[in-house]
VOGU-3710 file (C-alpha; in Angstrom, 3 decimals, decimal comma):
1> mdaetvssic> 34,571/-11,402/10,672  35,430/-8,269/12,619  32,959/-5,779/14,097  33,831/-3,079/11,560  32,932/-5,346/8,622  29,714/-6,491/10,299  28,798/-2,862/10,983  29,388/-1,947/7,327  27,135/-4,795/6,177  24,427/-3,866/8,685
11> kalgdpnrlk> 24,522/-0,241/7,507  24,282/-1,379/3,886  21,303/-3,609/4,694  19,657/-0,871/6,762  18,138/0,718/3,665  14,951/-1,003/2,388  15,970/-0,637/-1,273  19,389/-2,171/-0,639  17,831/-5,020/1,301  15,481/-5,672/-1,635
21> ivqllsgcek> 18,443/-5,578/-4,031  20,215/-8,239/-1,971  17,052/-10,340/-2,071  16,915/-9,949/-5,871  20,522/-11,092/-6,139  19,903/-14,167/-4,011  20,752/-17,141/-6,151  21,769/-15,410/-9,375  23,725/-12,608/-10,981  21,716/-9,730/-12,415
31> cacvileefn> 22,442/-6,868/-14,784  21,981/-3,379/-13,352  19,256/-2,762/-15,942  17,246/-5,723/-14,591  17,638/-4,501/-11,008  16,580/-0,998/-12,034  13,346/-2,339/-13,565  12,298/-3,572/-10,106  12,450/-0,128/-8,501  10,996/3,321/-8,950
41> itqptlshhm> 14,420/4,990/-8,735  16,835/6,645/-11,146  19,990/5,031/-12,496  22,241/7,345/-10,423  20,325/6,332/-7,278  20,802/2,657/-8,140  24,519/3,303/-8,690  24,708/4,893/-5,232  23,048/1,859/-3,638  25,303/-0,556/-5,533
51> kilcgsglvn> 28,422/1,382/-4,499  27,430/0,971/-0,841  26,623/-2,741/-1,235  29,893/-3,395/-3,074  31,816/-1,291/-0,557  30,481/-3,423/2,281  31,837/-6,511/0,523  28,387/-8,076/0,298  27,999/-7,635/-3,478  30,417/-8,230/-6,343
61> vrkegkwsfy> 30,369/-6,381/-9,660  31,482/-7,766/-13,007  31,871/-5,388/-15,941  31,210/-6,548/-19,479  31,550/-3,695/-21,935  29,206/-0,950/-20,776  27,136/-3,360/-18,686  27,511/-4,065/-14,974  26,479/-7,411/-13,530  25,998/-7,834/-9,795
71> slncetlrdf> 26,039/-10,922/-7,593  26,201/-11,710/-3,909  29,655/-12,298/-2,453  28,916/-15,731/-0,992  32,039/-15,817/1,181  31,136/-12,516/2,867  27,494/-13,549/3,193  28,455/-16,851/4,852  30,854/-15,097/7,240  28,096/-12,614/8,134
81> qrfigaldce> 25,612/-15,463/8,667  28,094/-17,225/10,964  28,630/-14,018/12,947  24,879/-13,480/13,383  24,310/-17,183/14,072  26,887/-17,122/16,877  24,911/-14,473/18,776  23,126/-16,081/21,703  20,257/-14,544/23,623  19,325/-17,681/25,589
91> rttgctdgkc> 22,457/-17,968/27,710  21,592/-17,907/31,415  24,474/-19,903/32,876  26,379/-17,806/35,386  23,687/-15,129/35,650  22,315/-14,469/39,127  20,382/-11,588/40,632  20,368/-9,761/37,304  24,163/-9,805/37,142  25,907/-11,838/34,517
101> dcr> 29,440/-13,111/34,757  29,428/-14,539/31,227  32,763/-13,791/29,648
//
């Protein structure tokens, strides 16, 4: 996963409502009407949030008639998890006198 994609996902998750939406979608697809019931926001505001989440690649949308159903994009989520999991803050090998030659 490249830095631009990770940045887009981080920006999408940087809003508390969008983070809660992702949590709601964890494990199952949900209709927009069900998501909307969980928040004190308008339908256009929800649409804005969903556009950002879908644009980041983190959420998929499936249309069925006039209804929109949302689910997590598991492939993107797993790639993002691997990227975050590969970050290492405990590495001290090669670091001396406050200078690090880790490359």
